[in-house]
C-alpha positions as CSV (number, residue, x, y, z in Angstrom):
1,M,0.0,0.0,0.0
2,G,1.9,3.1,1.2
3,R,-0.4,5.6,-0.6
4,F,0.1,8.6,1.7
5,R,-3.4,9.8,2.3
6,L,-5.1,13.0,3.5
7,S,-8.6,11.8,4.5
8,E,-11.7,13.8,3.4
9,P,-15.3,12.5,2.8
10,A,-17.2,13.1,-0.4
11,G,-20.9,13.5,-1.1
12,D,-22.8,10.9,-3.2
13,L,-24.9,13.6,-5.0
14,I,-21.8,15.0,-6.8
15,A,-21.2,11.7,-8.6
16,W,-24.5,11.7,-10.4
17,L,-24.2,15.4,-11.3
18,G,-20.7,14.8,-12.5
19,L,-21.3,13.5,-16.0
20,I,-23.7,16.4,-16.9
21,L,-21.2,18.9,-15.6
22,M,-18.3,17.2,-17.3
23,A,-20.1,17.2,-20.6
24,S,-20.8,20.9,-20.4
25,A,-17.2,21.6,-19.4
26,F,-15.9,19.4,-22.1
27,L,-17.8,21.4,-24.8
28,I,-16.2,24.6,-23.4
29,L,-12.8,23.1,-23.4
30,T,-13.0,21.9,-27.0
31,M,-14.2,25.3,-28.1
32,T,-11.5,27.3,-26.3
33,R,-8.3,25.3,-26.6
34,E,-6.7,22.4,-28.4
35,P,-4.7,20.2,-26.0
36,S,-1.2,19.2,-27.0
37,L,-0.8,15.4,-27.5
38,P,2.4,13.5,-26.7
39,R,4.2,11.9,-29.6
40,T,2.5,8.7,-30.4
41,S,2.0,6.4,-33.4
42,F,-1.7,6.1,-32.6
43,P,-4.2,8.0,-34.7
44,Y,-6.5,9.8,-32.2
45,H,-8.9,12.7,-32.8
46,K,-8.2,14.9,-29.8
47,K,-10.7,17.5,-30.7
48,T,-13.6,15.1,-30.4
49,E,-12.4,13.1,-27.4
50,P,-12.9,13.7,-23.6
51,F,-9.2,12.9,-23.1
52,A,-6.2,12.6,-25.3
53,L,-4.0,10.4,-23.0
54,V,-4.4,7.7,-20.4
55,I,-1.7,7.8,-17.8
56,L,-1.2,4.4,-16.1
57,D,0.5,4.5,-12.7
58,P,1.8,1.1,-11.6
59,G,2.3,1.4,-7.8
60,H,5.6,0.9,-6.0
61,G,8.8,-0.3,-7.9
62,G,12.5,-0.7,-7.3
63,Q,13.3,-0.9,-3.6
64,D,9.7,-0.3,-2.8
65,S,8.0,-3.8,-3.1
66,G,4.6,-2.8,-1.7
67,A,2.6,-5.6,-0.2
68,M,4.1,-9.1,-0.4
69,A,2.8,-12.7,-0.3
70,G,5.8,-15.0,-0.5
71,N,7.4,-14.4,-3.8
72,I,4.4,-12.4,-5.1
73,L,5.2,-8.7,-4.9
74,E,2.7,-5.9,-5.3
75,K,5.2,-3.9,-7.5
76,D,5.3,-6.8,-10.0
77,L,1.5,-7.2,-10.1
78,T,0.9,-3.5,-10.7
79,F,3.4,-3.3,-13.5
80,D,2.0,-6.5,-15.1
81,I,-1.6,-5.1,-15.0
82,A,-0.4,-1.7,-16.3
83,E,1.3,-3.3,-19.3
84,R,-1.8,-5.3,-20.1
85,V,-4.1,-2.2,-19.9
86,D,-1.5,-0.4,-22.1
87,R,-1.8,-3.1,-24.7
88,L,-5.6,-3.1,-24.6
89,L,-6.0,0.6,-24.9
90,G,-3.4,0.7,-27.6
91,S,-5.5,-1.7,-29.6
92,Q,-8.3,0.9,-29.4
93,G,-6.0,3.6,-30.7
94,I,-5.8,5.4,-27.3
95,P,-2.4,6.8,-26.4
96,T,-1.0,5.8,-23.0
97,L,1.9,6.8,-20.7
98,L,3.3,4.7,-17.8
99,T,4.8,6.6,-14.8
100,R,7.5,4.0,-14.5
101,T,9.2,1.6,-16.9
102,G,10.3,-1.8,-15.6
103,D,11.3,-2.3,-11.9
104,S,12.3,1.2,-11.1
105,Y,11.5,3.4,-8.1
106,V,9.6,6.7,-8.8
107,S,8.6,8.9,-5.8
108,L,5.0,10.1,-5.4
109,T,6.2,13.6,-5.9
110,D,7.9,12.7,-9.2
111,R,4.8,10.7,-10.3
112,A,2.6,13.8,-9.7
113,K,5.0,16.0,-11.5
114,L,5.0,13.7,-14.5
115,I,1.3,13.5,-14.6
116,N,0.9,17.3,-14.3
117,R,3.2,17.9,-17.3
118,A,0.7,15.9,-19.5
119,D,-2.2,17.7,-21.2
120,H,-5.8,16.6,-21.4
121,A,-5.3,13.2,-19.6
122,I,-6.9,10.8,-17.2
123,V,-5.0,8.8,-14.6
124,V,-5.4,5.2,-13.3
125,S,-3.1,4.2,-10.5
126,I,-2.9,0.5,-9.9
127,H,-2.3,-1.1,-6.5
128,F,-3.1,-4.3,-4.5
129,N,-4.3,-4.3,-0.9
130,D,-3.1,-5.9,2.4
131,G,-4.6,-5.9,5.8
132,P,-4.5,-7.3,9.3
133,R,-7.4,-9.7,8.7
134,P,-6.7,-12.6,6.3
135,E,-10.4,-12.9,5.5
136,A,-10.5,-9.4,4.0
137,S,-11.1,-9.5,0.3
138,G,-12.5,-7.7,-2.7
139,I,-11.8,-4.8,-5.0
140,E,-12.2,-1.1,-4.4
141,T,-11.5,2.1,-6.4
142,Y,-10.5,5.4,-4.8
143,F,-10.8,9.0,-5.9
144,A,-9.8,12.2,-4.3
145,A,-12.9,14.1,-3.0
146,Q,-11.0,17.4,-3.8
147,R,-8.0,18.4,-5.9
148,T,-5.5,20.5,-4.0
149,T,-3.5,21.5,-7.0
150,G,-4.0,25.0,-8.3
151,V,-3.7,23.9,-11.9
152,P,-7.0,24.3,-13.8
153,G,-8.9,21.1,-14.6
154,I,-12.4,20.6,-16.0
155,A,-13.9,21.5,-12.7
156,S,-12.3,25.0,-12.8
157,W,-14.7,25.8,-15.7
158,L,-17.6,25.4,-13.2
159,P,-17.2,28.4,-10.9
160,F,-20.4,27.6,-8.9
161,L,-18.7,24.5,-7.7
162,Q,-15.4,26.1,-6.8
163,K,-14.3,26.3,-3.1
164,V,-12.1,28.9,-1.5
165,G,-8.5,28.7,-2.4
166,N,-6.9,26.2,-4.7
167,V,-9.2,23.3,-3.8
168,Q,-11.4,22.0,-6.6
169,P,-14.3,19.5,-6.4
170,N,-13.5,16.3,-8.2
171,V,-16.6,15.1,-9.9
172,E,-14.8,13.7,-12.9
173,S,-12.6,11.4,-10.8
174,Q,-15.6,10.1,-8.9
175,S,-17.4,9.2,-12.1
176,L,-14.3,7.5,-13.6
177,A,-14.0,5.5,-10.4
178,Q,-17.5,4.3,-10.6
179,F,-17.2,3.2,-14.2
180,I,-14.0,1.3,-13.5
181,Q,-15.3,-0.3,-10.3
182,E,-18.4,-1.6,-12.0
183,Q,-16.4,-3.3,-14.7
184,L,-13.9,-4.8,-12.2
185,V,-16.7,-6.4,-10.3
186,A,-18.5,-7.6,-13.4
187,H,-15.4,-9.1,-15.0
188,T,-14.0,-10.8,-11.9
189,Q,-17.0,-11.5,-9.7
190,A,-14.9,-10.2,-6.8
191,I,-16.5,-8.7,-3.7
192,N,-17.5,-5.2,-4.4
193,R,-15.9,-2.9,-1.8
194,G,-17.2,0.1,-3.7
195,T,-15.7,3.5,-4.6
196,K,-14.2,5.6,-1.8
197,A,-12.9,9.1,-1.3
198,E,-9.3,9.3,0.0
199,Q,-6.8,12.1,-0.4
200,F,-4.0,9.9,-1.7
201,Y,-1.1,12.0,-2.8
202,V,-1.1,10.9,-6.4
203,L,-4.9,11.5,-6.7
204,A,-5.2,14.8,-4.8
205,N,-2.1,16.6,-6.3
206,V,-2.8,16.1,-10.0
207,R,-4.7,18.3,-12.4
208,H,-6.5,15.5,-14.2
209,P,-9.3,13.0,-13.4
210,A,-7.5,10.3,-11.4
211,V,-8.4,7.1,-9.6
212,L,-6.6,4.4,-7.7
213,V,-7.6,0.8,-8.1
214,E,-7.0,-1.8,-5.3
215,G,-7.3,-5.0,-7.3
216,G,-7.4,-7.5,-4.4
217,F,-5.8,-8.5,-1.1
218,L,-2.3,-10.0,-0.9
219,T,-3.2,-11.2,2.6
220,N,-6.1,-13.4,1.4
221,K,-5.1,-16.9,0.2
222,N,-7.9,-17.2,-2.3
223,E,-7.1,-13.8,-3.9
224,I,-3.4,-14.6,-3.9
225,G,-4.2,-17.7,-5.9
226,K,-6.2,-15.8,-8.4
227,L,-3.6,-13.1,-8.8
228,A,-1.0,-15.7,-9.6
229,D,-3.1,-16.7,-12.6
230,A,-2.3,-14.7,-15.8
231,N,-5.8,-15.2,-17.1
232,Y,-7.3,-13.6,-14.0
233,R,-4.8,-10.7,-14.3
234,E,-5.9,-10.3,-17.9
235,Q,-9.5,-10.0,-16.7
236,L,-8.5,-7.2,-14.3
237,A,-6.8,-5.4,-17.2
238,V,-9.8,-5.8,-19.5
239,A,-12.1,-4.5,-16.8
240,I,-10.0,-1.4,-16.3
241,S,-9.8,-0.8,-20.0
242,D,-13.6,-1.3,-20.4
243,G,-14.3,1.1,-17.5
244,I,-12.1,3.8,-19.2
245,L,-13.9,3.3,-22.5
246,K,-17.4,3.4,-20.9
247,Y,-16.4,6.7,-19.2
248,R,-15.2,8.1,-22.5
249,D,-18.3,7.0,-24.4
250,T,-20.7,8.3,-21.8
251,I,-19.2,11.7,-21.7
252,K,-19.2,11.9,-25.5
253,A,-22.8,10.8,-25.7
254,S,-23.8,13.4,-23.0
255,S,-21.9,16.2,-24.8
256,D,-23.5,15.2,-28.1
257,N,-26.9,15.4,-26.5
258,I,-26.2,18.8,-25.0
259,D,-24.8,20.1,-28.3
260,G,-27.8,18.8,-30.1
261,A,-30.2,20.6,-27.7
262,G,-28.8,24.0,-28.6
263,P,-30.6,26.6,-30.6
């Protein structure tokens, strides 16, 4: 684990308003600026897409192994899943960026800096859980209830939602978390631990919609066995990819409806 959190609760009502607000903001963004896209071989029509890049953040790495179950290390699982999601999104023509390559250590601060240098992106951080109770199991997805970065995101185009200072409500991240969590449970039949608000550093200090997936417990024998199976890990990756695609398609459909309702 080792996520470094700043706990703060989030209201459920924001999530359901999120997609409508995002669609409106997305239309404003596409009319006012053209995001710069990282160099990629993938054809991608950035003017018509809710995001131009998916940043995959495999947790831990290098000397930071994360949770451990014998010779199964969290850092290896997170990178394995990230590479699988990278491949799946690439097959859909969606550009991706990984915050680490191979078994290397990247600090939380450097991860956030890398993410904030990107333009028009979403972020999925991948982790696996541990806990004091061996019976604990299931999958959960986190989002930051508020962004503490002062860099404008979609929510900054919604002044009636702004709070005092550099804190921004994070409706986009909550919606992304819900889409990914739904797909994870549907694909794996794992216990649904839901979506939760936590001010993890890599979520609260980035300027893009960002979520953190906890894909199972490395303190649960049953889940350890599943995670050792490449086919199960592929299902986790497919679920994350499908959640991202459903998030994208829903925003596009909502923005099309709003655009079509104009005079």
